[in-house]
C-alpha positions in Angstrom: 0.0 0.0 0.0 1.4 3.4 -1.0 1.5 6.5 1.2 -1.3 8.0 -0.9 -3.6 5.1 -0.3 -2.8 5.1 3.4 -3.9 8.8 3.5 -7.3 7.6 2.3 -7.8 5.0 5.1 -10.7 7.1 6.5 -12.4 6.8 3.0 -12.4 3.0 2.4 -14.4 3.2 -0.8 -11.9 5.6 -2.5 -9.0 3.8 -0.9 -10.1 0.4 -2.4 -10.7 2.1 -5.9 -7.3 3.8 -5.8 -5.4 0.6 -4.8 -7.1 -1.4 -7.5 -6.4 1.4 -10.1 -2.7 1.3 -9.2 -2.5 -2.5 -9.3 -4.2 -2.4 -12.7 -2.5 0.4 -14.5 1.0 0.6 -13.1 2.1 -2.8 -14.6 1.1 -1.7 -18.1 4.4 -1.1 -20.0 2.9 1.9 -21.9 1.5 3.6 -18.8 4.3 6.0 -17.8 2.8 7.9 -14.8 -0.3 8.5 -12.9 -1.4 11.4 -10.6 -4.2 11.8 -8.2 -5.7 15.3 -8.5 -8.3 17.3 -6.7 -9.8 17.2 -3.2 -8.7 13.7 -2.4 -5.1 14.6 -3.3 -5.3 17.7 -1.2 -6.7 15.8 1.9 -10.0 17.7 1.9 -12.1 15.0 0.1 -15.1 13.4 1.6 -17.1 10.2 1.1 -18.6 11.6 -2.1 -15.4 13.0 -3.6 -14.4 11.7 -7.0 -11.2 9.8 -7.5 -9.7 12.1 -10.1 -6.9 10.3 -11.9 -4.6 11.5 -14.7 -2.7 8.8 -16.6 0.2 9.6 -18.9 0.8 7.0 -21.7 2.8 6.3 -24.8 2.4 4.2 -28.0 -1.3 5.0 -28.3 -2.2 3.3 -25.0 -4.8 6.0 -24.4 -6.6 4.7 -27.5 -6.0 1.1 -26.7 -6.7 1.1 -22.9 -9.9 -1.0 -23.1 -8.4 -4.1 -21.6 -6.9 -2.2 -18.6 -10.2 -0.4 -18.0 -12.0 -3.7 -18.2 -9.7 -5.2 -15.5 -10.2 -2.1 -13.4 -14.0 -2.5 -13.6 -14.1 -6.2 -12.8 -14.5 -6.2 -9.0 -17.0 -3.4 -8.9 -20.6 -3.0 -9.7 -20.9 0.0 -12.0 -24.1 2.0 -11.9 -23.1 4.5 -14.6 -20.2 4.9 -17.0 -19.4 7.8 -19.3 -16.5 7.7 -21.8 -15.3 9.9 -24.5 -12.4 11.8 -26.0 -11.0 15.1 -24.9 -9.2 15.2 -28.3 -7.0 12.9 -30.4 -4.4 12.6 -27.7 -6.6 12.2 -24.6 -9.7 10.3 -23.5 -11.6 9.7 -20.3 -13.9 7.3 -18.5 -16.1 8.4 -15.6 -17.6 5.9 -13.2 -20.4 5.9 -10.6 -20.3 2.7 -8.6 -23.2 1.1 -6.7 -21.9 2.4 -3.4 -22.0 6.0 -4.7 -18.2 6.2 -5.0 -17.1 7.7 -8.2 -13.9 8.0 -10.3 -12.6 9.7 -13.4 -9.7 8.2 -15.3 -8.2 10.5 -17.9 -5.6 8.9 -20.2 -3.4 11.2 -22.2 -0.5 10.6 -24.6 2.8 12.1 -23.5 2.5 14.6 -26.4 -0.7 16.0 -24.8 0.1 19.3 -23.0 -1.3 18.9 -19.6 -0.2 21.0 -16.6 -0.5 19.5 -13.1 -1.7 22.0 -10.6 -2.0 21.7 -6.8 -3.3 19.7 -5.1 -1.8 16.5 -6.6 -0.2 13.3 -5.4 2.1 11.3 -7.7 1.0 7.6 -7.6 3.8 6.4 -9.8 6.2 8.0 -12.3 8.3 5.4 -14.2 10.2 7.9 -16.4 10.3 11.0 -14.2 7.9 13.0 -16.4 5.6 14.5 -13.8 8.0 17.2 -12.5 8.2 18.9 -15.9 4.4 19.2 -16.0 4.0 20.9 -12.6 2.6 24.4 -12.6 1.9 27.2 -10.1 -1.3 28.1 -12.0 -4.5 27.4 -10.1 -6.3 24.1 -10.9 -9.5 24.5 -12.9 -12.7 24.8 -10.9 -16.2 23.6 -11.5 -17.1 27.1 -12.5 -14.7 26.8 -15.4 -16.2 23.6 -16.7 -18.7 23.6 -19.6 -22.2 22.4 -18.8 -23.9 19.8 -20.9 -20.6 19.1 -22.7 -21.5 15.4 -23.3 -25.2 15.9 -24.0 -27.8 13.7 -22.5 -25.3 10.9 -21.9 -23.5 13.2 -19.4 -26.6 14.3 -17.5 -26.3 11.7 -14.8 -22.7 12.8 -14.0 -23.7 16.5 -13.9 -26.7 15.9 -11.6 -24.5 13.7 -9.4 -22.1 16.7 -9.0 -25.0 18.9 -8.0 -26.2 16.3 -5.4 -22.6 16.3 -4.0 -22.5 20.1 -3.7 -26.0 20.1 -2.1 -24.9 17.5 0.4 -22.0 19.7 1.4 -24.2 22.7 1.9 -23.0 24.4 -1.3 -26.6 25.3 -2.3 -25.9 28.5 -4.1 -23.2 26.8 -6.2 -25.5 23.9 -7.1 -28.3 26.4 -8.0 -26.0 28.4 -10.3 -24.8 25.3 -12.0 -28.4 24.0 -12.5 -29.3 27.4 -14.0 -26.4 27.1 -16.4 -27.4 23.5 -17.2 -31.0 24.5 -17.8 -29.9 27.2 -20.3 -27.8 24.7 -22.1 -30.7 22.2 -22.3 
């Protein structure tokens, strides 16, 4: 168990997901590095926080990662899955599990420009590529994200985000997001 997974011991659902992710993706020869981002990396995550993962790959692994994702999914009951491409060099899969835990796995080719902002935790870095991607710029916030970006297929994920914010008492934030979403619909 890594130091990062130990830090999640108070969140067993996320800890189990993270351990399984590492065990699944790290052995892949074309997976170069993985970083945990967001509130869980910063130590402020809660039971409903996403496991936000950035995976750096080579040799088109990001396009051919189906087998690794399938192995990652095997021990879990998945309530909802959303996948897509950010562009030609990066793709994602978002998961909502039956226990309400959630995860986002973003896979990008090494040629994809992606800065890593705080908070982050390096899970593994086989070729020492992470340090060159670190930035002092602030991480993107939910206010920066486009609404209805994935159409009807993404609505469950967007509504889940609103439920999380409401459960944390962030009512004004959830209302503003829902208004933006309603305009987009």
